[in-house]
C-alpha positions as CSV (number, residue, x, y, z in Angstrom):
1,M,33.3,-20.3,2.5
2,Q,32.4,-19.6,6.0
3,K,33.2,-15.4,6.2
4,F,31.3,-16.0,2.5
5,V,28.4,-18.1,3.6
6,L,27.9,-15.0,6.2
7,L,27.2,-12.9,3.6
8,F,23.5,-14.7,3.6
9,L,23.4,-14.6,6.9
10,S,23.2,-11.3,7.9
11,K,19.5,-8.8,8.0
12,S,22.1,-5.9,6.3
13,P,20.7,-3.9,3.5
14,N,24.0,-5.1,1.7
15,S,23.8,-8.7,2.7
16,F,22.9,-11.4,0.3
17,E,19.5,-12.2,2.2
18,E,18.4,-9.0,1.6
19,D,19.7,-8.9,-1.8
20,P,20.0,-12.3,-3.0
21,P,23.1,-12.0,-5.9
22,N,22.6,-12.5,-9.3
23,V,25.2,-15.7,-10.9
24,V,26.6,-16.2,-13.9
25,L,27.3,-20.6,-14.5
26,S,30.4,-21.1,-17.6
27,F,30.4,-24.3,-19.3
28,N,31.3,-25.3,-22.2
29,N,31.7,-22.5,-24.2
30,K,28.2,-21.1,-22.5
31,Q,26.6,-19.1,-19.9
32,Q,23.6,-18.9,-18.3
33,S,22.0,-16.5,-15.6
34,F,20.5,-17.3,-12.0
35,T,19.6,-15.3,-8.5
36,M,21.0,-17.5,-5.6
37,S,19.8,-18.2,-2.2
38,L,22.3,-20.2,0.5
39,T,19.4,-22.9,1.6
40,E,22.0,-25.6,3.5
41,S,25.1,-24.5,5.6
42,N,26.6,-26.1,9.3
43,N,30.0,-27.8,9.6
44,N,30.5,-30.5,6.8
45,N,28.8,-29.1,3.7
46,T,27.6,-25.8,2.2
47,T,23.8,-25.9,-0.1
48,F,22.9,-22.7,-2.2
49,H,20.1,-23.0,-4.7
50,L,20.3,-21.5,-7.9
51,K,16.8,-19.8,-9.4
52,L,17.1,-18.8,-14.0
53,L,16.4,-15.5,-14.4
54,D,14.0,-14.5,-16.3
55,G,14.2,-14.3,-19.6
56,E,17.4,-17.5,-19.8
57,D,16.4,-20.6,-21.6
58,H,17.6,-24.1,-19.3
59,I,20.2,-26.3,-20.7
60,L,19.9,-28.2,-17.4
61,E,21.1,-31.0,-19.9
62,E,24.2,-29.3,-20.5
63,V,24.7,-28.6,-17.3
64,T,24.1,-31.8,-15.7
65,N,26.4,-33.9,-18.0
66,N,29.5,-31.3,-17.6
67,K,32.6,-31.9,-15.7
68,T,34.2,-28.2,-15.8
69,M,32.1,-25.6,-14.7
70,N,32.6,-21.8,-13.4
71,L,30.5,-19.7,-11.4
72,F,30.8,-15.9,-10.9
73,V,29.3,-13.6,-8.6
74,D,28.0,-10.5,-9.9
75,W,28.6,-8.5,-6.5
76,L,30.5,-9.1,-3.6
77,P,30.4,-6.4,-0.8
78,T,33.0,-5.9,1.3
79,F,33.1,-8.0,4.4
80,G,36.1,-7.4,6.4
81,H,39.8,-8.0,4.9
82,G,38.4,-10.0,2.2
83,L,37.3,-13.3,1.6
């Protein structure tokens, strides 16, 4: 997780700080697309903000009441020897 967080902290042209990734949250055979940004990271916790992409229908109630979800990041730059 630490290497993933560093992608948001880097100031390089390919960093997530400069170009936040699109992500897909998958649950109950449905998908929602967002941009992801780092909100906070410390030794114990990391918090991300997901902003719904334009044109997506908001179904927060279905997301909130779901126990199983998968999050897919659309692009992951080369960073060292992998995550």
